[in-house]
PyMOL commands that place a pseudoatom at each C-alpha (Angstrom):
pseudoatom trace, name=CA, resn=MET, resi=1, chain=A, elem=C, hetatm=0, pos=[5.260, 53.359, -68.194]
pseudoatom trace, name=CA, resn=GLU, resi=2, chain=A, elem=C, hetatm=0, pos=[1.583, 54.113, -68.582]
pseudoatom trace, name=CA, resn=SER, resi=3, chain=A, elem=C, hetatm=0, pos=[0.480, 57.646, -67.799]
pseudoatom trace, name=CA, resn=ARG, resi=4, chain=A, elem=C, hetatm=0, pos=[-0.920, 58.178, -64.331]
pseudoatom trace, name=CA, resn=GLN, resi=5, chain=A, elem=C, hetatm=0, pos=[-3.009, 61.191, -65.231]
pseudoatom trace, name=CA, resn=ALA, resi=6, chain=A, elem=C, hetatm=0, pos=[-6.696, 61.139, -64.390]
pseudoatom trace, name=CA, resn=ARG, resi=7, chain=A, elem=C, hetatm=0, pos=[-8.797, 59.031, -66.733]
pseudoatom trace, name=CA, resn=PRO, resi=8, chain=A, elem=C, hetatm=0, pos=[-12.015, 60.304, -68.373]
pseudoatom trace, name=CA, resn=PRO, resi=9, chain=A, elem=C, hetatm=0, pos=[-15.044, 59.382, -66.214]
pseudoatom trace, name=CA, resn=ARG, resi=10, chain=A, elem=C, hetatm=0, pos=[-16.429, 56.837, -68.700]
pseudoatom trace, name=CA, resn=LEU, resi=11, chain=A, elem=C, hetatm=0, pos=[-13.103, 55.036, -68.934]
pseudoatom trace, name=CA, resn=ARG, resi=12, chain=A, elem=C, hetatm=0, pos=[-12.680, 55.113, -65.174]
pseudoatom trace, name=CA, resn=PHE, resi=13, chain=A, elem=C, hetatm=0, pos=[-16.084, 53.464, -64.686]
pseudoatom trace, name=CA, resn=ARG, resi=14, chain=A, elem=C, hetatm=0, pos=[-15.231, 50.836, -67.284]
pseudoatom trace, name=CA, resn=LEU, resi=15, chain=A, elem=C, hetatm=0, pos=[-11.925, 50.059, -65.600]
pseudoatom trace, name=CA, resn=LEU, resi=16, chain=A, elem=C, hetatm=0, pos=[-13.606, 49.889, -62.198]
pseudoatom trace, name=CA, resn=GLY, resi=17, chain=A, elem=C, hetatm=0, pos=[-16.154, 47.459, -63.631]
pseudoatom trace, name=CA, resn=GLU, resi=18, chain=A, elem=C, hetatm=0, pos=[-13.400, 45.327, -65.126]
pseudoatom trace, name=CA, resn=ALA, resi=19, chain=A, elem=C, hetatm=0, pos=[-11.511, 45.290, -61.835]
pseudoatom trace, name=CA, resn=ALA, resi=20, chain=A, elem=C, hetatm=0, pos=[-14.646, 44.342, -59.914]
pseudoatom trace, name=CA, resn=LEU, resi=21, chain=A, elem=C, hetatm=0, pos=[-15.277, 41.399, -62.231]
pseudoatom trace, name=CA, resn=LEU, resi=22, chain=A, elem=C, hetatm=0, pos=[-11.683, 40.197, -62.126]
pseudoatom trace, name=CA, resn=TYR, resi=23, chain=A, elem=C, hetatm=0, pos=[-10.846, 40.736, -58.470]
pseudoatom trace, name=CA, resn=LEU, resi=24, chain=A, elem=C, hetatm=0, pos=[-14.216, 40.343, -56.747]
pseudoatom trace, name=CA, resn=ALA, resi=25, chain=A, elem=C, hetatm=0, pos=[-16.602, 38.311, -58.914]
pseudoatom trace, name=CA, resn=ALA, resi=26, chain=A, elem=C, hetatm=0, pos=[-14.004, 35.843, -60.218]
pseudoatom trace, name=CA, resn=PRO, resi=27, chain=A, elem=C, hetatm=0, pos=[-12.676, 34.835, -56.759]
pseudoatom trace, name=CA, resn=LEU, resi=28, chain=A, elem=C, hetatm=0, pos=[-16.246, 34.305, -55.567]
pseudoatom trace, name=CA, resn=ALA, resi=29, chain=A, elem=C, hetatm=0, pos=[-16.945, 32.136, -58.612]
pseudoatom trace, name=CA, resn=ILE, resi=30, chain=A, elem=C, hetatm=0, pos=[-13.790, 30.121, -57.943]
pseudoatom trace, name=CA, resn=HIS, resi=31, chain=A, elem=C, hetatm=0, pos=[-14.862, 29.763, -54.318]
pseudoatom trace, name=CA, resn=TRP, resi=32, chain=A, elem=C, hetatm=0, pos=[-18.202, 28.366, -55.461]
pseudoatom trace, name=CA, resn=MET, resi=33, chain=A, elem=C, hetatm=0, pos=[-16.582, 25.915, -57.898]
pseudoatom trace, name=CA, resn=VAL, resi=34, chain=A, elem=C, hetatm=0, pos=[-14.140, 24.623, -55.301]
pseudoatom trace, name=CA, resn=ILE, resi=35, chain=A, elem=C, hetatm=0, pos=[-16.817, 24.151, -52.652]
pseudoatom trace, name=CA, resn=ASN, resi=36, chain=A, elem=C, hetatm=0, pos=[-19.535, 22.726, -54.889]
pseudoatom trace, name=CA, resn=TRP, resi=37, chain=A, elem=C, hetatm=0, pos=[-17.574, 21.001, -57.654]
pseudoatom trace, name=CA, resn=HIS, resi=38, chain=A, elem=C, hetatm=0, pos=[-14.498, 20.136, -55.554]
pseudoatom trace, name=CA, resn=MET, resi=39, chain=A, elem=C, hetatm=0, pos=[-12.188, 21.538, -58.209]
pseudoatom trace, name=CA, resn=PRO, resi=40, chain=A, elem=C, hetatm=0, pos=[-8.499, 21.860, -57.202]
pseudoatom trace, name=CA, resn=VAL, resi=41, chain=A, elem=C, hetatm=0, pos=[-7.381, 25.463, -56.735]
pseudoatom trace, name=CA, resn=PHE, resi=42, chain=A, elem=C, hetatm=0, pos=[-4.085, 24.816, -58.529]
pseudoatom trace, name=CA, resn=ALA, resi=43, chain=A, elem=C, hetatm=0, pos=[-5.975, 23.484, -61.554]
pseudoatom trace, name=CA, resn=LEU, resi=44, chain=A, elem=C, hetatm=0, pos=[-8.200, 26.553, -61.721]
pseudoatom trace, name=CA, resn=LEU, resi=45, chain=A, elem=C, hetatm=0, pos=[-5.205, 28.865, -61.511]
pseudoatom trace, name=CA, resn=THR, resi=46, chain=A, elem=C, hetatm=0, pos=[-3.402, 26.933, -64.236]
pseudoatom trace, name=CA, resn=MET, resi=47, chain=A, elem=C, hetatm=0, pos=[-6.435, 27.195, -66.501]
pseudoatom trace, name=CA, resn=THR, resi=48, chain=A, elem=C, hetatm=0, pos=[-6.226, 30.986, -66.291]
pseudoatom trace, name=CA, resn=LEU, resi=49, chain=A, elem=C, hetatm=0, pos=[-2.680, 31.154, -67.701]
pseudoatom trace, name=CA, resn=PRO, resi=50, chain=A, elem=C, hetatm=0, pos=[-3.567, 30.969, -71.424]
pseudoatom trace, name=CA, resn=ALA, resi=51, chain=A, elem=C, hetatm=0, pos=[-6.229, 33.652, -70.971]
pseudoatom trace, name=CA, resn=ILE, resi=52, chain=A, elem=C, hetatm=0, pos=[-3.804, 35.904, -69.103]
pseudoatom trace, name=CA, resn=LEU, resi=53, chain=A, elem=C, hetatm=0, pos=[-1.128, 35.578, -71.770]
pseudoatom trace, name=CA, resn=LEU, resi=54, chain=A, elem=C, hetatm=0, pos=[-3.648, 36.225, -74.539]
pseudoatom trace, name=CA, resn=ILE, resi=55, chain=A, elem=C, hetatm=0, pos=[-4.792, 39.388, -72.772]
pseudoatom trace, name=CA, resn=PHE, resi=56, chain=A, elem=C, hetatm=0, pos=[-1.214, 40.597, -72.455]
pseudoatom trace, name=CA, resn=ALA, resi=57, chain=A, elem=C, hetatm=0, pos=[-0.515, 39.759, -76.104]
pseudoatom trace, name=CA, resn=GLY, resi=58, chain=A, elem=C, hetatm=0, pos=[-3.564, 41.737, -77.224]
pseudoatom trace, name=CA, resn=ASP, resi=59, chain=A, elem=C, hetatm=0, pos=[-2.591, 44.846, -75.260]
pseudoatom trace, name=CA, resn=ARG, resi=60, chain=A, elem=C, hetatm=0, pos=[-0.208, 46.890, -77.387]
pseudoatom trace, name=CA, resn=SER, resi=61, chain=A, elem=C, hetatm=0, pos=[0.668, 49.179, -74.487]
pseudoatom trace, name=CA, resn=PHE, resi=62, chain=A, elem=C, hetatm=0, pos=[2.035, 46.279, -72.430]
pseudoatom trace, name=CA, resn=ARG, resi=63, chain=A, elem=C, hetatm=0, pos=[5.833, 46.306, -72.316]
pseudoatom trace, name=CA, resn=TRP, resi=64, chain=A, elem=C, hetatm=0, pos=[7.065, 42.723, -72.212]
pseudoatom trace, name=CA, resn=LYS, resi=65, chain=A, elem=C, hetatm=0, pos=[10.787, 43.456, -72.080]
pseudoatom trace, name=CA, resn=GLU, resi=66, chain=A, elem=C, hetatm=0, pos=[10.469, 45.966, -69.264]
pseudoatom trace, name=CA, resn=THR, resi=67, chain=A, elem=C, hetatm=0, pos=[8.158, 43.806, -67.171]
pseudoatom trace, name=CA, resn=PHE, resi=68, chain=A, elem=C, hetatm=0, pos=[10.022, 40.526, -67.597]
pseudoatom trace, name=CA, resn=ARG, resi=69, chain=A, elem=C, hetatm=0, pos=[13.578, 41.812, -67.692]
pseudoatom trace, name=CA, resn=LEU, resi=70, chain=A, elem=C, hetatm=0, pos=[15.977, 39.398, -66.039]
pseudoatom trace, name=CA, resn=HIS, resi=71, chain=A, elem=C, hetatm=0, pos=[18.424, 42.033, -64.839]
pseudoatom trace, name=CA, resn=TRP, resi=72, chain=A, elem=C, hetatm=0, pos=[17.392, 43.912, -61.704]
pseudoatom trace, name=CA, resn=PRO, resi=73, chain=A, elem=C, hetatm=0, pos=[19.532, 45.516, -58.973]
pseudoatom trace, name=CA, resn=ILE, resi=74, chain=A, elem=C, hetatm=0, pos=[21.328, 43.086, -56.668]
pseudoatom trace, name=CA, resn=GLY, resi=75, chain=A, elem=C, hetatm=0, pos=[20.175, 45.266, -53.780]
pseudoatom trace, name=CA, resn=VAL, resi=76, chain=A, elem=C, hetatm=0, pos=[16.591, 44.173, -54.446]
pseudoatom trace, name=CA, resn=LEU, resi=77, chain=A, elem=C, hetatm=0, pos=[17.549, 40.499, -54.079]
pseudoatom trace, name=CA, resn=ARG, resi=78, chain=A, elem=C, hetatm=0, pos=[19.504, 41.268, -50.915]
pseudoatom trace, name=CA, resn=ARG, resi=79, chain=A, elem=C, hetatm=0, pos=[16.527, 43.041, -49.338]
pseudoatom trace, name=CA, resn=ILE, resi=80, chain=A, elem=C, hetatm=0, pos=[14.209, 40.195, -50.314]
pseudoatom trace, name=CA, resn=LEU, resi=81, chain=A, elem=C, hetatm=0, pos=[16.458, 37.572, -48.731]
pseudoatom trace, name=CA, resn=ILE, resi=82, chain=A, elem=C, hetatm=0, pos=[17.191, 39.529, -45.545]
pseudoatom trace, name=CA, resn=LEU, resi=83, chain=A, elem=C, hetatm=0, pos=[13.497, 40.172, -44.931]
pseudoatom trace, name=CA, resn=PHE, resi=84, chain=A, elem=C, hetatm=0, pos=[12.641, 36.568, -45.734]
pseudoatom trace, name=CA, resn=VAL, resi=85, chain=A, elem=C, hetatm=0, pos=[15.170, 35.157, -43.253]
pseudoatom trace, name=CA, resn=GLY, resi=86, chain=A, elem=C, hetatm=0, pos=[13.744, 37.306, -40.461]
pseudoatom trace, name=CA, resn=ALA, resi=87, chain=A, elem=C, hetatm=0, pos=[10.130, 36.530, -41.399]
pseudoatom trace, name=CA, resn=ALA, resi=88, chain=A, elem=C, hetatm=0, pos=[10.891, 32.808, -41.677]
pseudoatom trace, name=CA, resn=ALA, resi=89, chain=A, elem=C, hetatm=0, pos=[12.399, 32.746, -38.202]
pseudoatom trace, name=CA, resn=PHE, resi=90, chain=A, elem=C, hetatm=0, pos=[9.410, 34.615, -36.755]
pseudoatom trace, name=CA, resn=LEU, resi=91, chain=A, elem=C, hetatm=0, pos=[6.786, 32.473, -38.501]
pseudoatom trace, name=CA, resn=THR, resi=92, chain=A, elem=C, hetatm=0, pos=[8.530, 29.242, -37.556]
pseudoatom trace, name=CA, resn=ALA, resi=93, chain=A, elem=C, hetatm=0, pos=[8.718, 30.319, -33.917]
pseudoatom trace, name=CA, resn=ALA, resi=94, chain=A, elem=C, hetatm=0, pos=[5.052, 31.415, -33.964]
pseudoatom trace, name=CA, resn=THR, resi=95, chain=A, elem=C, hetatm=0, pos=[4.003, 28.084, -35.468]
pseudoatom trace, name=CA, resn=ALA, resi=96, chain=A, elem=C, hetatm=0, pos=[6.013, 26.191, -32.854]
pseudoatom trace, name=CA, resn=TRP, resi=97, chain=A, elem=C, hetatm=0, pos=[4.290, 28.216, -30.102]
pseudoatom trace, name=CA, resn=PHE, resi=98, chain=A, elem=C, hetatm=0, pos=[0.693, 28.200, -31.325]
pseudoatom trace, name=CA, resn=LEU, resi=99, chain=A, elem=C, hetatm=0, pos=[0.582, 24.995, -33.402]
pseudoatom trace, name=CA, resn=PRO, resi=100, chain=A, elem=C, hetatm=0, pos=[3.318, 22.755, -31.997]
pseudoatom trace, name=CA, resn=ASP, resi=101, chain=A, elem=C, hetatm=0, pos=[1.718, 19.550, -33.280]
pseudoatom trace, name=CA, resn=GLY, resi=102, chain=A, elem=C, hetatm=0, pos=[1.604, 20.941, -36.796]
pseudoatom trace, name=CA, resn=LEU, resi=103, chain=A, elem=C, hetatm=0, pos=[5.185, 22.210, -36.972]
pseudoatom trace, name=CA, resn=PHE, resi=104, chain=A, elem=C, hetatm=0, pos=[6.744, 20.789, -40.160]
pseudoatom trace, name=CA, resn=GLY, resi=105, chain=A, elem=C, hetatm=0, pos=[3.677, 18.556, -40.375]
pseudoatom trace, name=CA, resn=LEU, resi=106, chain=A, elem=C, hetatm=0, pos=[3.492, 18.287, -44.138]
pseudoatom trace, name=CA, resn=PRO, resi=107, chain=A, elem=C, hetatm=0, pos=[7.139, 17.266, -44.741]
pseudoatom trace, name=CA, resn=ARG, resi=108, chain=A, elem=C, hetatm=0, pos=[6.984, 14.900, -41.744]
pseudoatom trace, name=CA, resn=ILE, resi=109, chain=A, elem=C, hetatm=0, pos=[3.692, 13.188, -42.526]
pseudoatom trace, name=CA, resn=HIS, resi=110, chain=A, elem=C, hetatm=0, pos=[3.352, 13.598, -46.293]
pseudoatom trace, name=CA, resn=PRO, resi=111, chain=A, elem=C, hetatm=0, pos=[6.884, 14.193, -47.654]
pseudoatom trace, name=CA, resn=GLN, resi=112, chain=A, elem=C, hetatm=0, pos=[5.996, 13.315, -51.240]
pseudoatom trace, name=CA, resn=ARG, resi=113, chain=A, elem=C, hetatm=0, pos=[3.048, 15.699, -51.258]
pseudoatom trace, name=CA, resn=TRP, resi=114, chain=A, elem=C, hetatm=0, pos=[5.254, 18.373, -49.712]
pseudoatom trace, name=CA, resn=LEU, resi=115, chain=A, elem=C, hetatm=0, pos=[7.915, 17.985, -52.405]
pseudoatom trace, name=CA, resn=LEU, resi=116, chain=A, elem=C, hetatm=0, pos=[5.271, 18.060, -55.113]
pseudoatom trace, name=CA, resn=ILE, resi=117, chain=A, elem=C, hetatm=0, pos=[3.862, 21.303, -53.725]
pseudoatom trace, name=CA, resn=LEU, resi=118, chain=A, elem=C, hetatm=0, pos=[7.335, 22.860, -53.516]
pseudoatom trace, name=CA, resn=ILE, resi=119, chain=A, elem=C, hetatm=0, pos=[7.886, 22.013, -57.183]
pseudoatom trace, name=CA, resn=LEU, resi=120, chain=A, elem=C, hetatm=0, pos=[4.479, 22.958, -58.548]
pseudoatom trace, name=CA, resn=TYR, resi=121, chain=A, elem=C, hetatm=0, pos=[3.632, 25.979, -56.376]
pseudoatom trace, name=CA, resn=PRO, resi=122, chain=A, elem=C, hetatm=0, pos=[6.042, 28.380, -58.147]
pseudoatom trace, name=CA, resn=LEU, resi=123, chain=A, elem=C, hetatm=0, pos=[4.570, 27.552, -61.572]
pseudoatom trace, name=CA, resn=LEU, resi=124, chain=A, elem=C, hetatm=0, pos=[0.924, 26.733, -60.922]
pseudoatom trace, name=CA, resn=SER, resi=125, chain=A, elem=C, hetatm=0, pos=[0.129, 29.157, -58.123]
pseudoatom trace, name=CA, resn=ALA, resi=126, chain=A, elem=C, hetatm=0, pos=[2.636, 31.980, -57.602]
pseudoatom trace, name=CA, resn=LEU, resi=127, chain=A, elem=C, hetatm=0, pos=[3.128, 32.611, -61.322]
pseudoatom trace, name=CA, resn=PRO, resi=128, chain=A, elem=C, hetatm=0, pos=[-0.530, 33.169, -62.337]
pseudoatom trace, name=CA, resn=GLN, resi=129, chain=A, elem=C, hetatm=0, pos=[-1.239, 35.060, -59.118]
pseudoatom trace, name=CA, resn=GLU, resi=130, chain=A, elem=C, hetatm=0, pos=[1.585, 37.520, -59.737]
pseudoatom trace, name=CA, resn=LEU, resi=131, chain=A, elem=C, hetatm=0, pos=[0.596, 37.981, -63.366]
pseudoatom trace, name=CA, resn=ILE, resi=132, chain=A, elem=C, hetatm=0, pos=[-2.964, 38.799, -62.338]
pseudoatom trace, name=CA, resn=TYR, resi=133, chain=A, elem=C, hetatm=0, pos=[-2.493, 40.659, -59.081]
pseudoatom trace, name=CA, resn=ARG, resi=134, chain=A, elem=C, hetatm=0, pos=[0.712, 42.576, -59.669]
pseudoatom trace, name=CA, resn=VAL, resi=135, chain=A, elem=C, hetatm=0, pos=[1.547, 42.768, -63.380]
pseudoatom trace, name=CA, resn=TRP, resi=136, chain=A, elem=C, hetatm=0, pos=[-1.966, 43.206, -64.766]
pseudoatom trace, name=CA, resn=PHE, resi=137, chain=A, elem=C, hetatm=0, pos=[-3.294, 45.236, -61.825]
pseudoatom trace, name=CA, resn=PHE, resi=138, chain=A, elem=C, hetatm=0, pos=[-0.539, 47.840, -61.963]
pseudoatom trace, name=CA, resn=HIS, resi=139, chain=A, elem=C, hetatm=0, pos=[-0.484, 47.931, -65.758]
pseudoatom trace, name=CA, resn=ARG, resi=140, chain=A, elem=C, hetatm=0, pos=[-4.224, 48.219, -66.256]
pseudoatom trace, name=CA, resn=TYR, resi=141, chain=A, elem=C, hetatm=0, pos=[-5.604, 49.841, -63.119]
pseudoatom trace, name=CA, resn=ARG, resi=142, chain=A, elem=C, hetatm=0, pos=[-2.738, 51.789, -61.551]
pseudoatom trace, name=CA, resn=SER, resi=143, chain=A, elem=C, hetatm=0, pos=[-3.932, 55.012, -63.229]
pseudoatom trace, name=CA, resn=LEU, resi=144, chain=A, elem=C, hetatm=0, pos=[-7.191, 54.849, -61.271]
pseudoatom trace, name=CA, resn=PHE, resi=145, chain=A, elem=C, hetatm=0, pos=[-5.252, 55.906, -58.181]
pseudoatom trace, name=CA, resn=GLY, resi=146, chain=A, elem=C, hetatm=0, pos=[-3.441, 58.852, -59.724]
pseudoatom trace, name=CA, resn=HIS, resi=147, chain=A, elem=C, hetatm=0, pos=[-0.320, 59.763, -57.780]
pseudoatom trace, name=CA, resn=HIS, resi=148, chain=A, elem=C, hetatm=0, pos=[-1.479, 57.951, -54.633]
pseudoatom trace, name=CA, resn=ALA, resi=149, chain=A, elem=C, hetatm=0, pos=[0.910, 55.001, -54.731]
pseudoatom trace, name=CA, resn=ALA, resi=150, chain=A, elem=C, hetatm=0, pos=[0.141, 53.974, -51.148]
pseudoatom trace, name=CA, resn=VAL, resi=151, chain=A, elem=C, hetatm=0, pos=[-3.585, 53.740, -51.937]
pseudoatom trace, name=CA, resn=ALA, resi=152, chain=A, elem=C, hetatm=0, pos=[-2.879, 51.580, -54.996]
pseudoatom trace, name=CA, resn=VAL, resi=153, chain=A, elem=C, hetatm=0, pos=[-0.692, 49.273, -52.899]
pseudoatom trace, name=CA, resn=ALA, resi=154, chain=A, elem=C, hetatm=0, pos=[-3.327, 49.009, -50.158]
pseudoatom trace, name=CA, resn=ALA, resi=155, chain=A, elem=C, hetatm=0, pos=[-6.101, 48.331, -52.687]
pseudoatom trace, name=CA, resn=ASN, resi=156, chain=A, elem=C, hetatm=0, pos=[-4.017, 45.641, -54.349]
pseudoatom trace, name=CA, resn=ALA, resi=157, chain=A, elem=C, hetatm=0, pos=[-3.334, 43.955, -51.014]
pseudoatom trace, name=CA, resn=ALA, resi=158, chain=A, elem=C, hetatm=0, pos=[-7.012, 44.097, -50.048]
pseudoatom trace, name=CA, resn=LEU, resi=159, chain=A, elem=C, hetatm=0, pos=[-8.078, 42.470, -53.317]
pseudoatom trace, name=CA, resn=PHE, resi=160, chain=A, elem=C, hetatm=0, pos=[-5.377, 39.836, -52.904]
pseudoatom trace, name=CA, resn=ALA, resi=161, chain=A, elem=C, hetatm=0, pos=[-6.774, 39.088, -49.450]
pseudoatom trace, name=CA, resn=VAL, resi=162, chain=A, elem=C, hetatm=0, pos=[-10.311, 38.798, -50.849]
pseudoatom trace, name=CA, resn=ALA, resi=163, chain=A, elem=C, hetatm=0, pos=[-9.096, 36.073, -53.199]
pseudoatom trace, name=CA, resn=HIS, resi=164, chain=A, elem=C, hetatm=0, pos=[-8.040, 34.014, -50.178]
pseudoatom trace, name=CA, resn=ILE, resi=165, chain=A, elem=C, hetatm=0, pos=[-11.461, 33.889, -48.534]
pseudoatom trace, name=CA, resn=ILE, resi=166, chain=A, elem=C, hetatm=0, pos=[-11.811, 30.584, -50.376]
pseudoatom trace, name=CA, resn=PHE, resi=167, chain=A, elem=C, hetatm=0, pos=[-9.765, 28.956, -47.619]
pseudoatom trace, name=CA, resn=GLY, resi=168, chain=A, elem=C, hetatm=0, pos=[-12.236, 30.044, -44.945]
pseudoatom trace, name=CA, resn=SER, resi=169, chain=A, elem=C, hetatm=0, pos=[-9.685, 31.218, -42.408]
pseudoatom trace, name=CA, resn=ALA, resi=170, chain=A, elem=C, hetatm=0, pos=[-8.792, 34.562, -40.883]
pseudoatom trace, name=CA, resn=VAL, resi=171, chain=A, elem=C, hetatm=0, pos=[-5.177, 33.403, -40.977]
pseudoatom trace, name=CA, resn=SER, resi=172, chain=A, elem=C, hetatm=0, pos=[-5.215, 32.979, -44.756]
pseudoatom trace, name=CA, resn=VAL, resi=173, chain=A, elem=C, hetatm=0, pos=[-6.951, 36.317, -45.374]
pseudoatom trace, name=CA, resn=THR, resi=174, chain=A, elem=C, hetatm=0, pos=[-4.710, 38.236, -42.963]
pseudoatom trace, name=CA, resn=GLY, resi=175, chain=A, elem=C, hetatm=0, pos=[-1.582, 36.539, -44.244]
pseudoatom trace, name=CA, resn=ALA, resi=176, chain=A, elem=C, hetatm=0, pos=[-2.560, 37.261, -47.845]
pseudoatom trace, name=CA, resn=PHE, resi=177, chain=A, elem=C, hetatm=0, pos=[-3.162, 40.918, -47.019]
pseudoatom trace, name=CA, resn=LEU, resi=178, chain=A, elem=C, hetatm=0, pos=[0.249, 41.314, -45.381]
pseudoatom trace, name=CA, resn=LEU, resi=179, chain=A, elem=C, hetatm=0, pos=[2.005, 39.471, -48.186]
pseudoatom trace, name=CA, resn=GLY, resi=180, chain=A, elem=C, hetatm=0, pos=[0.005, 41.487, -50.694]
pseudoatom trace, name=CA, resn=LEU, resi=181, chain=A, elem=C, hetatm=0, pos=[1.256, 44.725, -49.126]
pseudoatom trace, name=CA, resn=LEU, resi=182, chain=A, elem=C, hetatm=0, pos=[4.824, 43.503, -49.424]
pseudoatom trace, name=CA, resn=LEU, resi=183, chain=A, elem=C, hetatm=0, pos=[4.521, 42.274, -53.010]
pseudoatom trace, name=CA, resn=ALA, resi=184, chain=A, elem=C, hetatm=0, pos=[2.526, 45.257, -54.241]
pseudoatom trace, name=CA, resn=ARG, resi=185, chain=A, elem=C, hetatm=0, pos=[5.062, 47.661, -52.758]
pseudoatom trace, name=CA, resn=ARG, resi=186, chain=A, elem=C, hetatm=0, pos=[7.899, 45.648, -54.252]
pseudoatom trace, name=CA, resn=TYR, resi=187, chain=A, elem=C, hetatm=0, pos=[6.308, 45.701, -57.707]
pseudoatom trace, name=CA, resn=GLU, resi=188, chain=A, elem=C, hetatm=0, pos=[5.448, 49.382, -57.452]
pseudoatom trace, name=CA, resn=GLN, resi=189, chain=A, elem=C, hetatm=0, pos=[9.137, 50.065, -56.840]
pseudoatom trace, name=CA, resn=ALA, resi=190, chain=A, elem=C, hetatm=0, pos=[10.807, 47.502, -59.122]
pseudoatom trace, name=CA, resn=ARG, resi=191, chain=A, elem=C, hetatm=0, pos=[8.236, 47.269, -61.944]
pseudoatom trace, name=CA, resn=SER, resi=192, chain=A, elem=C, hetatm=0, pos=[9.591, 43.792, -62.683]
pseudoatom trace, name=CA, resn=PHE, resi=193, chain=A, elem=C, hetatm=0, pos=[7.815, 40.448, -62.483]
pseudoatom trace, name=CA, resn=TRP, resi=194, chain=A, elem=C, hetatm=0, pos=[10.679, 38.270, -61.291]
pseudoatom trace, name=CA, resn=PRO, resi=195, chain=A, elem=C, hetatm=0, pos=[11.417, 39.867, -57.874]
pseudoatom trace, name=CA, resn=VAL, resi=196, chain=A, elem=C, hetatm=0, pos=[7.787, 39.625, -56.744]
pseudoatom trace, name=CA, resn=TRP, resi=197, chain=A, elem=C, hetatm=0, pos=[7.438, 36.115, -58.166]
pseudoatom trace, name=CA, resn=LEU, resi=198, chain=A, elem=C, hetatm=0, pos=[10.547, 34.993, -56.280]
pseudoatom trace, name=CA, resn=GLU, resi=199, chain=A, elem=C, hetatm=0, pos=[9.334, 36.601, -53.060]
pseudoatom trace, name=CA, resn=HIS, resi=200, chain=A, elem=C, hetatm=0, pos=[5.912, 35.009, -53.435]
pseudoatom trace, name=CA, resn=VAL, resi=201, chain=A, elem=C, hetatm=0, pos=[7.508, 31.597, -54.008]
pseudoatom trace, name=CA, resn=LEU, resi=202, chain=A, elem=C, hetatm=0, pos=[9.722, 31.922, -50.925]
pseudoatom trace, name=CA, resn=TYR, resi=203, chain=A, elem=C, hetatm=0, pos=[6.829, 32.715, -48.591]
pseudoatom trace, name=CA, resn=GLY, resi=204, chain=A, elem=C, hetatm=0, pos=[4.482, 30.238, -50.230]
pseudoatom trace, name=CA, resn=ASP, resi=205, chain=A, elem=C, hetatm=0, pos=[6.897, 27.332, -49.921]
pseudoatom trace, name=CA, resn=LEU, resi=206, chain=A, elem=C, hetatm=0, pos=[7.716, 28.443, -46.379]
pseudoatom trace, name=CA, resn=VAL, resi=207, chain=A, elem=C, hetatm=0, pos=[4.147, 28.203, -45.103]
pseudoatom trace, name=CA, resn=PHE, resi=208, chain=A, elem=C, hetatm=0, pos=[3.739, 24.710, -46.562]
pseudoatom trace, name=CA, resn=THR, resi=209, chain=A, elem=C, hetatm=0, pos=[7.017, 23.653, -44.964]
pseudoatom trace, name=CA, resn=ILE, resi=210, chain=A, elem=C, hetatm=0, pos=[6.570, 24.934, -41.424]
pseudoatom trace, name=CA, resn=GLY, resi=211, chain=A, elem=C, hetatm=0, pos=[2.981, 23.784, -40.972]
pseudoatom trace, name=CA, resn=LEU, resi=212, chain=A, elem=C, hetatm=0, pos=[0.796, 26.695, -42.071]
pseudoatom trace, name=CA, resn=GLY, resi=213, chain=A, elem=C, hetatm=0, pos=[-0.187, 25.145, -45.395]
pseudoatom trace, name=CA, resn=ARG, resi=214, chain=A, elem=C, hetatm=0, pos=[-3.515, 24.033, -43.931]
pseudoatom trace, name=CA, resn=PHE, resi=215, chain=A, elem=C, hetatm=0, pos=[-4.612, 27.667, -44.020]
pseudoatom trace, name=CA, resn=PHE, resi=216, chain=A, elem=C, hetatm=0, pos=[-3.679, 28.210, -47.663]
pseudoatom trace, name=CA, resn=TYR, resi=217, chain=A, elem=C, hetatm=0, pos=[-4.509, 24.994, -49.483]
pseudoatom trace, name=CA, resn=LEU, resi=218, chain=A, elem=C, hetatm=0, pos=[-7.673, 23.015, -48.881]
pseudoatom trace, name=CA, resn=SER, resi=219, chain=A, elem=C, hetatm=0, pos=[-5.914, 19.651, -48.914]
pseudoatom trace, name=CA, resn=ALA, resi=220, chain=A, elem=C, hetatm=0, pos=[-2.522, 20.638, -47.568]
pseudoatom trace, name=CA, resn=GLY, resi=221, chain=A, elem=C, hetatm=0, pos=[-3.186, 18.949, -44.313]
pseudoatom trace, name=CA, resn=GLY, resi=222, chain=A, elem=C, hetatm=0, pos=[-0.391, 18.633, -41.789]
for i in range(1, 222): cmd.bond("trace and resi %d" % i, "trace and resi %d" % (i + 1))
show_as sticks, trace
zoom trace
């Protein structure tokens, strides 16, 4: 694990500049491309994968085996599933109350599109997002926060929420912030890619299923 001691001022400024470009400037640029060039969000995320992997490959301090280990405590999976069941019940009930006409809209009205999203979302959306926002953030920029884990988690969630302004909805930004808190905390504890990827996939596929996809994908409809 990378040292969390204070960085020299010059290095700290450089890392802050990098983070600003990656987590503030890049989402704004993507926003502009989607609005003005009508580029699909999934396509833009997929295009980032080769660059992400090249960056990881060029960083000798990055520990592949530790980050992508397949064996992690069964208790982690149990906590993920228990929380997800409760959250799914709450979100489904809230959707039925506030958006009754949209409940299960995508699978009802566009079942083929819904199935395609369920299949592609884990690979084309959740995977690059977790590589960028959890794996790279905590590997590269965690030391900026010293021993203040809660501040690092909150900053990660805030930046994750900023990325979702592209959808132009308070629901998407708020939802991304709350999910970001959960995933950042999970990664801070587990230091493994697969638990946070799985959790991201569960909640992502859930929102497209129950009728909240309209807030998280420009053409989700429903």
